[in-house]
N, C-alpha and C positions, 0 to 999 in steps of 0.2 A: 568550457560551457557545462552547465549543470545537467545531470542525467538522473532521471527518476526511475526507480525499480519498484515493481509490484512484488509483494511477499505474501504468499498464500499458505494456508495450512497452519497458521499460528496457534499456539496453545492459548487457552483462556488466561493463563497467568503471565503471558508476555506483555511487557509494558513498553512505552516509548523509550525509556532508558535502557532496558535490556536489549531491545531491538537495535538501538544505536550503538551500543557497546559491541554487539556481535558483528556488526558490519564495519565498525571503526577501524579494524585491522587492515582494511583494503584501501583506505584513504580518508580524506576529509568528508565527514558526514554533515551536510548542511541541515537536514531535517530527517528525523525518524518518527513515524506516526503510526500507531495502531488505531484502526478505525473502530469506533465504538457505537453502540446503539444510543440514540438520543435520550430515550426515557430512562433507561436503566444504567447506562454507562458501561455496560458489559461489552467485552471485545466481540467483534463480528468474525474474528478468525483470519483477518488479513490486514495488511498495512502497506506503507510505502516508505522507502528510504531514498533520499535525494543526496547524490554525491556532487562534489565540486568539480570533479574531472571525469570525463567519459572513460578513461583507462581504468580508473578505480572501480567504476560501475561494471565494466566488462569482467574484471578480475573477480568481483563479488559474485556475479552470475555464474561464472565458471566454477568457483570454489564452493558456493553455498547452496546451489540448486541441488535438491535431494538430500541435503545434510539434515541433521537433527538439531533442533533448537528448543530448549525447554521441554524435552520429551516428545516432540512431534517432528515428523519429517516435513520440511518446508519446500515450497516451490518458489523459485526466484526467476522473474522474467523482466524484460524492459516494460515499463508502464506504457500502455497505449493511450493515445490522445482520445479524449471523450468526444464522440461525434454528436452527442445530444446537445440540445439547446442549454445554455447556462441557466441556472435555477431562476434568476431574476426575470428571464425573458420567456418562461414557459407559459403556454396558454392554460387557462383553468380547465379542469375536466368537464366533459359534457355528460351530465347525469341522465338526461333524457335524449337518447340517440335518435328518436323519431323527429324531434324538432330540429330544423336546420336553417 
């Protein structure tokens, strides 16, 4: 079963490829993605790595949490399920809160 990890504290120079290469030593990486800003394409300083096996993900957390990657100390945790509504089902913002 696939396991997704959150990677925080990434350098602005870290790319999807370098992130995947750094975590590839622990097992099959299905996806490595650095989250970027929509308008500028600049890194937001965090990303996600998805492993094919849970054992590989656990090994990566144990070995990579607190390690240095591209000159920055990174934080590695299991990704949490997002409890917000999916983007397509969000309600539009209410600009005038007095009207109900």
